[in-house]
N, C-alpha and C positions, 0 to 999 in steps of 0.2 A: 504494500500500500504506500509506504513512504517513497519508494522508487518511482511509482506512478505519479505521485504528487509532485515530486521534484521534476519529473519530466514535463508535466503539465505547466509548472511554473517556468521551466526553461523555455518551452515553446512560446508562451505568452511573452516572456521577457525578450526573446529573440525577435518576435514580431514588433514589439515596442522599440527595441533597439534599432531595427531597420528603419522604422518610421521616424524615430527621433534623429537618427544619424543623417537623414537627408537635410536637416537644418543645421548641421555642424560643418563648419569650414574654418576659414581664417579668423573670422569674427564670431567665435562660438558663443552660443547662449550658455547660461550656467548649467542647464540640465545635461549638456554633453559630457562634462566630467563626471557628473553624478550617475549618468547611465553607464559609464565605464566602471565606476565603483560597484554598481548593482550587478553588472555582468560578471565582475570578478567574484563577488559574493555568491552568485548562482553557481559559478564554476567550482568554488570551494565546496558548496553543498553537494553538487553532483559527484565530486571526488570522494567525499565522505560517505555518500550513499553507496557508491560503487565499491569502496573498500570496507564497507560495513562498520565504519567508525561511528557507531550509534551514540557514543558519549558526546561527540562533537555536534550532532545534529541540532540540538536545542540552541546552542550558541550561534550556529550558522543561520538558523531561521531568524533569530533576533537581529543579526546583522543585516540579513536580507530585508527584514521589516523596516529597520531604520533607513537603509539605503533606498528602498522603494518609496518610503514616505518623503524623502528628500526629492526624489525624481518627480513624484506626483505633484508635490508642491510647486516645483519649478516649471513643469511642462503641462500642467493640467489645462491651461488656457489654449495652448497650441494643439494638444492631443487629448481631448476629453474622453473619447471612446477608449483609446489605448490605455490611458492612465486608470480609467475605471476598471478595465480588464486586469491590469496589474494589481490594483487594490484588492479586487475580488479573489484573484489567484493566491496572493500572499495571505489573505485572511484564511482561506481554505487550507493552505499549507501549514500555517501556524496551528490551526485546530487539529490537523492530522498529527503533527509532530509532538505537540505539547498536550494533546488530549483534551 
């Protein structure tokens, strides 16, 4: 179940990252660096799920939650649908991992 939730979050995050990255260039909006941080946090979670590092999952999810909150706050006006999907997915992931 945890692997599936991590995969769902990863897919939603990737979709958001693709959409958000279209606005990133020389004069980057704040959310560009925040998206990079979120992507790194999701990669860490995926690695811990793959290696069965269960003890790290709760910490990983809290990091993803904080990073996604930052991204949503910065990018919500430009990407309302995508940020809503990220919020929903992260909320589900937190419930699965933390019970």
